Every structure is written in C-alpha cells, then in structure tokens.
C-alpha positions as CSV (number, residue, x, y, z in Angstrom):
1,M,-0.3,-0.1,-0.2
2,D,1.4,3.8,-0.8
3,L,1.8,6.3,0.9
4,Y,-1.3,8.1,-0.5
5,E,-3.5,5.5,0.3
6,K,-2.6,5.1,4.2
7,L,-2.6,8.7,4.3
8,K,-6.2,8.4,3.1
9,I,-7.7,5.9,5.3
10,L,-5.7,6.9,8.6
11,S,-6.5,10.6,8.0
12,D,-10.4,9.8,7.3
13,S,-10.3,7.1,10.7
14,A,-8.9,10.2,12.9
15,K,-11.7,12.4,12.4
16,Y,-13.8,10.3,15.4
17,D,-10.7,11.9,18.2
18,V,-12.3,15.4,18.9
19,A,-9.4,17.2,19.8
20,C,-9.1,20.5,17.9
21,T,-8.0,23.1,20.3
22,S,-6.0,25.8,20.7
23,S,-2.7,24.5,21.7
24,G,-2.4,25.6,25.0
25,V,1.6,26.7,25.1
26,S,3.4,29.3,23.9
27,R,6.7,28.2,21.7
28,A,8.7,30.9,20.4
29,G,10.9,30.1,16.8
30,K,14.6,29.6,17.6
31,R,17.6,29.1,14.7
32,G,18.1,26.3,13.1
33,A,14.7,24.5,14.3
34,L,11.7,24.1,12.4
35,G,7.7,25.8,13.9
36,S,6.8,27.3,16.6
37,A,3.4,27.3,18.8
38,A,1.2,30.2,19.9
39,Q,-0.7,29.5,22.6
40,G,-3.7,31.1,21.4
41,G,-4.1,28.9,18.9
42,I,-2.2,27.5,15.5
43,C,-3.1,28.0,11.7
44,H,-7.1,27.2,11.4
45,S,-8.5,25.4,8.1
46,F,-11.8,23.2,7.7
47,A,-12.5,19.8,6.6
48,A,-16.2,19.0,4.4
49,D,-18.5,18.2,7.7
50,G,-17.3,21.5,8.9
51,R,-14.7,20.4,11.5
52,C,-11.8,22.9,12.6
53,I,-8.3,21.3,11.7
54,S,-5.3,22.9,13.2
55,L,-3.2,19.7,13.0
56,L,-2.1,17.1,10.6
57,K,-4.5,14.5,12.0
58,I,-4.1,11.6,11.8
59,L,-3.7,7.9,13.8
60,L,-0.4,5.9,13.7
61,T,-2.7,2.6,12.7
62,N,-6.7,1.5,12.6
63,I,-5.4,-1.7,13.0
64,C,-6.7,-2.7,16.3
65,V,-6.8,-5.7,18.9
66,F,-9.9,-4.2,20.9
67,D,-13.4,-5.5,19.4
68,C,-14.8,-1.9,21.7
69,K,-18.7,-2.0,20.1
70,Y,-18.9,1.5,19.3
71,C,-15.6,2.0,17.2
72,I,-15.4,1.7,13.8
73,N,-11.8,0.4,14.3
74,R,-12.7,-2.2,16.2
75,R,-11.1,-5.6,15.8
76,S,-14.3,-7.4,14.2
77,S,-15.2,-4.3,11.7
78,D,-15.0,-4.3,8.0
79,V,-12.9,-1.5,7.6
80,P,-9.9,-0.8,5.2
81,R,-6.4,-1.4,7.7
82,A,-3.0,0.8,7.4
83,C,-0.3,1.3,9.3
84,F,2.4,4.0,8.9
85,T,5.8,3.5,10.2
86,P,7.7,5.9,12.9
87,R,9.3,7.1,9.7
88,E,6.1,8.3,7.6
89,V,4.5,9.6,10.3
90,A,7.9,11.9,11.2
91,D,8.1,12.4,6.9
92,L,4.8,13.3,6.4
93,T,5.1,16.0,9.6
94,I,7.6,17.6,8.1
95,N,6.8,17.2,4.4
96,F,3.5,19.1,5.6
97,Y,4.7,21.8,6.9
98,R,6.6,22.8,4.7
99,R,4.3,23.1,2.4
100,N,2.7,25.4,5.0
101,Y,-0.5,22.6,4.9
102,I,0.1,22.3,9.2
103,E,1.4,24.3,11.9
104,G,1.9,21.0,14.2
105,L,0.7,17.4,14.9
106,F,-2.3,15.1,16.6
107,L,-0.9,11.5,16.5
108,S,-3.6,9.0,18.1
109,S,-3.5,5.5,17.5
110,A,-5.5,2.4,17.4
111,V,-3.6,-0.3,19.7
112,I,-1.8,-2.7,17.1
113,K,-0.3,-5.9,18.9
114,S,-0.1,-4.6,22.0
115,P,-0.3,-1.3,24.4
116,D,3.5,-1.4,24.9
117,H,4.2,-1.7,21.2
118,T,2.2,0.5,19.9
119,M,3.2,3.9,22.9
120,E,7.0,2.9,21.5
121,M,5.9,3.4,17.8
122,I,4.7,6.8,18.8
123,Y,7.5,7.7,21.2
124,E,10.0,6.7,18.2
125,A,7.7,9.1,15.3
126,L,8.0,12.0,18.3
127,F,11.9,11.4,18.3
128,I,12.4,11.2,14.8
129,V,10.5,14.9,14.8
130,R,11.5,16.5,17.6
131,N,15.7,15.3,17.3
132,E,16.3,14.5,13.7
133,Y,14.3,17.5,12.3
134,N,14.7,19.8,15.7
135,F,10.8,20.6,15.0
136,N,9.6,23.1,17.6
137,G,6.2,23.0,16.8
138,Y,2.9,21.9,18.3
139,I,2.6,18.1,19.2
140,H,-0.4,16.4,20.7
141,V,-0.5,12.4,21.0
142,K,-2.3,9.9,23.0
143,A,-1.2,7.9,26.1
144,I,-2.0,4.2,25.8
145,P,-3.8,2.9,28.4
146,G,-1.9,-0.1,29.1
147,A,1.7,0.6,27.7
148,D,4.9,0.8,30.3
149,P,5.0,4.2,31.9
150,E,8.3,4.5,31.2
151,N,7.4,4.9,27.3
152,I,4.3,7.7,28.3
153,R,6.7,9.2,30.3
154,R,9.4,9.7,27.6
155,A,6.6,10.2,25.6
156,G,5.4,13.0,27.2
157,Y,8.7,15.2,27.7
158,L,8.9,14.9,23.7
159,A,5.0,16.5,23.6
160,D,2.9,19.4,24.3
161,R,0.0,17.9,24.9
162,M,-1.4,14.3,25.9
163,S,-4.5,12.7,26.1
164,V,-5.9,9.3,27.4
165,N,-9.4,8.7,26.9
166,I,-11.8,7.9,28.5
167,E,-14.6,7.3,25.6
168,L,-17.6,5.9,28.3
169,P,-19.0,8.0,31.0
170,S,-19.3,5.1,33.6
171,S,-18.1,1.5,34.2
172,E,-21.2,-0.3,34.0
173,S,-21.2,1.2,30.1
174,L,-17.2,0.3,30.0
175,L,-18.0,-3.3,30.9
176,R,-20.8,-3.5,28.5
177,L,-19.3,-2.0,25.2
178,A,-15.6,-2.6,25.9
179,P,-15.3,-5.3,28.7
180,E,-11.4,-5.8,27.1
181,K,-10.7,-2.3,28.6
182,S,-11.1,-1.4,32.6
183,R,-11.3,2.5,33.8
184,E,-8.5,1.2,36.1
185,S,-6.4,0.9,32.9
186,I,-7.9,4.0,31.7
187,L,-6.8,6.0,35.0
188,K,-3.2,5.2,35.8
189,P,-1.9,6.7,32.9
190,M,-3.8,9.6,33.6
191,T,-2.6,9.6,37.0
192,Q,1.1,9.3,35.8
193,L,0.6,12.5,33.5
194,K,-0.5,14.1,36.7
195,N,2.0,13.5,38.3
196,E,4.8,13.8,36.2
197,I,3.1,17.5,35.3
198,K,3.3,18.5,38.9
199,K,6.8,17.2,39.4
200,T,8.2,19.0,36.1
201,K,6.5,22.4,38.0
202,D,8.3,21.7,41.5
203,E,11.8,21.5,39.2
204,L,11.3,24.7,37.0
205,V,11.2,26.7,40.5
206,V,14.5,24.9,41.3
207,F,16.1,25.1,37.6
208,R,15.3,27.1,34.5
209,N,15.8,25.0,31.9
210,A,14.6,21.9,33.0
211,P,13.3,19.9,30.4
212,K,8.9,20.3,30.1
213,F,6.7,17.3,30.8
214,V,3.5,17.8,28.5
215,P,3.6,21.5,29.1
216,A,0.5,22.3,27.6
217,G,-1.8,19.5,30.3
218,Q,-3.6,16.8,29.2
219,A,-6.8,16.2,28.0
220,T,-10.1,13.5,27.4
221,Q,-12.7,12.6,25.9
222,L,-16.2,11.7,26.6
223,I,-18.9,9.9,23.8
224,V,-22.0,11.6,24.4
225,G,-25.3,9.4,23.3
226,A,-23.9,5.7,22.7
227,T,-24.8,4.9,26.2
228,P,-27.6,5.9,28.7
229,E,-25.7,8.0,31.3
230,T,-27.8,11.9,31.6
231,D,-26.2,14.7,31.6
232,K,-25.6,15.0,35.2
233,K,-23.8,12.1,35.3
234,I,-21.4,13.1,32.8
235,V,-21.0,16.9,33.9
236,A,-20.0,15.5,37.5
237,L,-17.3,13.0,36.1
238,A,-15.8,16.0,34.2
239,E,-15.8,18.1,37.2
240,G,-14.3,15.2,39.1
241,L,-11.6,14.9,36.6
242,Y,-10.5,18.5,36.7
243,K,-10.2,18.2,40.3
244,N,-8.6,14.9,40.5
245,Y,-6.4,14.7,37.5
246,S,-5.7,18.4,36.8
247,L,-7.3,18.2,33.5
248,R,-7.2,21.2,30.7
249,R,-9.8,20.2,28.8
250,V,-12.4,17.4,28.5
251,F,-13.7,16.9,25.3
252,Y,-17.4,15.8,23.9
253,S,-18.2,13.6,21.1
254,A,-21.8,12.9,20.3
255,Y,-22.2,9.6,19.2
256,I,-21.9,8.6,15.5
257,P,-24.1,5.2,15.2
258,V,-20.5,3.1,12.8
259,Q,-21.4,0.7,13.8
260,T,-24.2,-2.0,14.7
261,G,-25.9,-4.0,17.7
262,G,-28.3,-4.5,20.5
263,S,-26.2,-2.9,23.0
264,L,-26.1,0.6,20.6
265,P,-28.6,3.4,19.7
266,S,-29.1,3.3,16.0
267,A,-29.6,6.8,16.0
268,R,-27.6,10.1,17.3
269,P,-28.2,12.0,19.7
270,P,-28.7,15.6,18.8
271,L,-25.6,17.8,18.4
272,L,-27.0,20.6,20.1
273,R,-26.6,17.7,23.3
274,E,-23.2,18.3,22.7
275,H,-22.4,21.8,22.3
276,R,-24.6,22.4,26.3
277,L,-22.4,20.2,27.3
278,Y,-19.4,22.3,26.0
279,Q,-21.3,25.5,27.9
280,A,-21.6,23.6,30.8
281,D,-18.1,22.3,31.0
282,W,-17.2,26.4,30.7
283,L,-19.3,27.2,33.7
284,L,-17.2,24.5,35.8
285,R,-13.7,25.4,34.2
286,F,-14.3,29.5,34.4
287,Y,-17.4,30.7,36.6
288,G,-17.2,28.7,39.3
289,F,-20.3,26.4,38.8
290,T,-20.7,22.8,40.3
291,S,-22.1,20.5,38.4
292,G,-24.8,20.4,41.3
293,E,-25.9,23.8,40.3
294,I,-25.8,23.1,36.7
295,L,-28.0,20.4,37.2
296,S,-29.8,18.1,39.9
297,D,-31.6,15.1,40.6
298,K,-34.8,16.7,39.5
299,N,-33.3,18.3,35.9
300,Q,-30.7,15.6,35.2
301,N,-30.3,16.7,31.4
302,L,-29.7,20.0,29.9
303,N,-32.1,21.9,28.5
304,L,-31.9,21.6,24.6
305,N,-33.4,25.2,24.1
306,M,-31.7,27.3,26.6
307,D,-28.0,27.9,27.6
308,P,-27.1,26.2,31.0
309,K,-25.8,29.6,32.6
310,C,-29.9,31.0,31.8
311,K,-31.4,27.4,33.3
312,W,-29.3,28.4,36.6
313,A,-30.6,32.3,36.3
314,I,-34.3,31.2,35.7
315,D,-34.3,28.6,38.5
316,N,-32.7,30.7,41.1
317,V,-34.8,33.8,40.4
318,H,-34.7,34.8,43.9
319,L,-31.5,36.3,43.6
320,F,-32.0,38.5,41.1
321,P,-32.0,41.1,39.9
322,I,-28.7,42.2,41.3
323,E,-27.4,45.6,41.0
324,V,-24.0,46.0,38.6
325,N,-22.7,48.5,40.6
326,K,-22.5,46.5,43.9
327,A,-21.9,43.2,42.7
328,D,-18.7,41.4,43.6
329,Y,-16.9,40.1,40.7
330,M,-18.3,35.9,41.0
331,T,-21.6,37.4,41.8
332,L,-21.5,39.1,38.2
333,L,-20.1,35.9,36.3
334,R,-23.4,34.5,37.3
335,V,-25.5,36.9,35.2
336,P,-26.5,35.7,31.6
337,G,-24.4,37.9,29.2
338,I,-21.9,38.9,30.9
339,G,-19.0,36.7,30.9
340,Q,-15.3,37.2,32.4
341,R,-13.7,40.2,30.1
342,S,-17.8,42.1,30.7
343,A,-17.4,41.6,34.6
344,S,-13.4,43.0,34.7
345,R,-14.8,45.5,32.9
346,I,-17.7,46.5,34.7
347,V,-15.3,45.8,38.2
348,E,-12.9,48.2,37.0
349,A,-15.3,50.9,34.4
350,R,-17.5,51.5,38.1
351,K,-14.5,52.7,40.1
352,A,-15.0,56.1,37.9
353,G,-18.2,56.3,38.2
354,K,-22.1,54.8,37.9
355,L,-22.7,52.8,35.4
356,D,-26.2,52.6,33.4
357,F,-27.4,50.6,30.5
358,D,-26.0,52.6,28.2
359,N,-21.9,51.9,29.5
360,L,-22.4,48.7,29.6
361,K,-23.6,48.3,26.2
362,K,-20.8,49.9,25.1
363,M,-19.0,47.6,27.5
364,G,-20.7,44.5,25.2
365,I,-22.4,43.2,27.9
366,V,-25.1,41.0,26.3
367,L,-28.2,43.1,27.5
368,K,-30.5,40.6,25.8
369,R,-29.9,38.5,28.4
370,A,-28.5,40.5,30.8
371,K,-31.8,43.1,30.6
372,Y,-33.7,40.6,32.9
373,F,-31.3,39.8,35.9
374,I,-29.8,43.3,36.7
375,T,-30.3,46.9,37.5
376,C,-28.5,50.0,37.5
377,G,-28.8,53.0,40.1
378,G,-31.5,50.2,41.6
379,K,-33.7,50.6,38.3
380,M,-34.0,47.9,35.9
381,M,-34.0,48.4,32.2
382,F,-38.2,47.9,31.8
383,K,-40.5,46.9,34.6
384,M,-41.4,43.0,34.4
385,E,-42.4,40.6,36.7
386,M,-39.6,38.0,37.9
387,K,-41.4,35.2,37.1
388,Q,-40.0,31.7,36.2
389,E,-42.6,31.2,33.2
390,L,-42.1,34.7,31.9
391,L,-38.7,34.7,31.8
392,E,-38.4,31.1,30.2
393,M,-40.6,32.3,27.5
394,K,-38.3,35.4,26.7
395,L,-34.7,33.3,26.8
396,S,-35.9,30.4,25.1
397,E,-34.1,29.5,21.8
398,N,-37.6,27.4,20.6
399,K,-36.2,28.5,17.1
400,I,-33.6,25.8,17.6
401,N,-34.2,22.1,15.5
402,E,-33.1,19.4,18.4
403,N,-32.0,17.3,15.3
404,C,-30.1,20.2,13.5
405,E,-26.8,19.1,12.5
406,Q,-23.0,20.9,10.8
407,L,-23.9,21.8,7.7
408,N,-21.5,20.4,4.5
409,L,-19.2,23.5,3.6
410,F,-18.6,21.7,0.1
411,E,-20.7,20.1,-2.3
412,K,-18.5,17.6,-3.4
413,P,-18.7,13.9,-1.8
414,E,-16.5,12.9,1.0
415,D,-14.0,10.7,-0.8
416,E,-13.4,13.4,-3.5
417,L,-12.0,15.4,-0.2
418,A,-10.6,13.4,1.7
419,L,-6.9,15.3,0.8
420,P,-7.8,18.7,-0.5
421,M,-4.3,19.7,0.0
422,L,-2.5,17.2,-1.8
423,G,-4.4,17.3,-5.2
424,R,-2.9,13.9,-6.5
425,P,-0.8,11.2,-5.0
426,E,2.4,12.7,-6.2
427,A,2.5,15.6,-3.7
428,V,3.3,13.8,-0.8
429,S,6.8,12.6,-2.2
430,M,9.2,12.8,0.4
431,N,11.3,14.0,-1.9
432,A,10.2,17.6,-2.7
C-alpha cells in the first residue's frame, strides 16, 4: 500500500477523535529549528463536514486488538486497514509543514499488537520529528492505557499535550461496550501524567532550564449518547476529572452510529446536546459553578432550548436582580450575558463612576439576556415581573431544531475531499 492510500485511510479514521483546540502552549521559533507554537491557537482550516482542523490529524494505525462495540476500528469491523511506520509519520509531518499545510501534529492510534508496542512506535515517531528534524511546533499525542509508564514518560517530554480517552462515562457502560478495557487501566496513565506534570513544574522553580513534561497539560474525550448516562452524570464526571487529575480539557463527542448492534442506539443524539455540554463545561472551568448547581436530581439533562447559565438563573430567580454598581466579580459572572471580560470591565469602570445601561452596552454586555437580571442605580431596563414562566418564554431558543446537524461546507462527495491539500498522490513525495 502506498503512502497516499495510508494517509487517506488514517486521516479519515482520525475524525472520530475530538481534540481540535488551541495549543495551550507558547514556544517561540528559534534558530536552526522548524516551527513554533502559539498559545492562542495555531492555523485553522475546515474539513467538508465543518470540523476545524489546526493540525495534521492522523492515526498511527487503525489496526486494533480490541473489539469495542462503538468503535469503527474495532477488531471485528470490516474497514480498510493501514499502519504508518514512525518514519512515515515524521516525514509526512515535516513535508506538510514545509508546504505550509499545517503548523503541528495530532497523533492518535488504535492498539496494534499491544499497548507497549503502540506506545513505542508513537515515541519513535516523536523522537524523529523532534530530534532528527528539530521540529519546534505543537504536538498532541495519545497515551495508550496499559503501556509501560516509562514509554509514556519518554513521549511526554517530546509532546506538548497528551490525552487518555475515557470514552464512556461509567464502568458499567465500559463493561458492556468495551469489556477488554477497564476503568483502572485508563485512570492509571492519567494519574501518571498528573504527577509528572506537577513534578516538572516543581523542578522548573529550582532549575530554569529543566525539561518540560507535557507543558500544555492533559485532556480526555467522552462519547455522548452511546450509553444511557444522563448529562448530570457526564458533567459530574468532568468536574471530578478537573479536580482530581488537573485536566486541561474534557472533549465531548456526540455518538456517531458507525456500528450496529443491540447494545448501541440506532440514531445519533442531537448535536445540540454536545453543544450544551460544552457550555456547562465552560461554567465549571471559568465561572465558578459546580455540577450540582448546573443539574440536579430533578433536572438531570440539560435544556436543549436554553443555555445552562440562563437555566440556572431562571431556576434561582430569587437571587435576582443584582445591582451592577455593587455586585462583586463572582456574582457578576453568574448573570446571563456577562462573561469574564465583561465582568472585569464592569468592576474596573465603576471605579470612575456609576454605570447605566448605555455604559453596559458599550462594554459589550449582552443586554438581550442580562437586562432581565440586573439593575443600574436600582432601576431595571424596563419593568417586568420576575416569574420563571415569563423568563423562560423570553430566553428560550425555541427556534432551534433539536435534531440540527453541521452543514457541509462543500458540495463534493466526501471521498473526493479526503485530502484536498494534496491534489494528487505525487504531492506527498518525500523528495520534495
């Protein structure tokens, strides 16, 4: 099989692994090295199904020893198989970078032969990229559960970010759909990454030039909708992961029915559910909310017609309205329509004088939502009763279709768009 066919198969297989995000690490270019990494993000392009791609996103291989029922690459699945060599991964990365197609690498993999063998191949690919090609750009790789901790540690000193995918939200679901895996085998490398990251941070305090271990932190992915867990269960799990494993990100991936079977749903969940989970995740990480505040035993799933912050405010209408000229920063963050920057601007601006609604509008406050929950100088923007039913009617996004899907950006069939940057097989020649 030639390199073009491998790339076509393994880049397509990688689309189920969600981790397109800003790099989270800043590293300036240096003399004699290729590339750099920007904390605010790398370059961005878009696939035919609307995915934002900032890296060369491929699998090392889609040949797998496991038979997870939800996975397109499971052992019993009838799909084309391929495997890169570490040298091929390194050559592709550098040649794509030189053509200005990419600014970094996202390398995931199925488990070929054994976790140890797979992790060794990933490490070898990273070693060639970093040391032979002297590549200084962003690299995100997967830590394979069950692999030798030493192989994971060595790869961590070459990568910017590593991730261990939990995939399913509970041990029961893992036992039902992926019985060859265990929760313990997944959490073990997550614990190792957490401890190694902390250790290197402590070393950097003493030795300024100490090597950095996974400087952009670790991440994980949860599949939403393949199993019956509620949003409350998923959000609580994410909260626990952030607290106990110091994760930088939890990615949520709406289940795609790539396989059929009695244990799997026949239809994918609404894409809007994934969106609401990301909004709830944002509240956990940046707005001081707890999972118990976002969802309760009474309401265990997120409202698809309203963002979680609005829903919380309506359910706690007795706390509103608040006076923007007196409320502290954390209280302001709880107002729908006021974000971190807006709250900081309010706190800073009111030092010079009292604020009114015109001032708030100029600051970028989303008054379309905030006006129901705030006062300026003791007055609301307009008089209204603070009733839950009325607020729900005003703030409901009831025009949103719960079964909405991402639109294709192009009209061509997907197979014609698998590698739009290459154009023809000759373009990946290693002699370029």
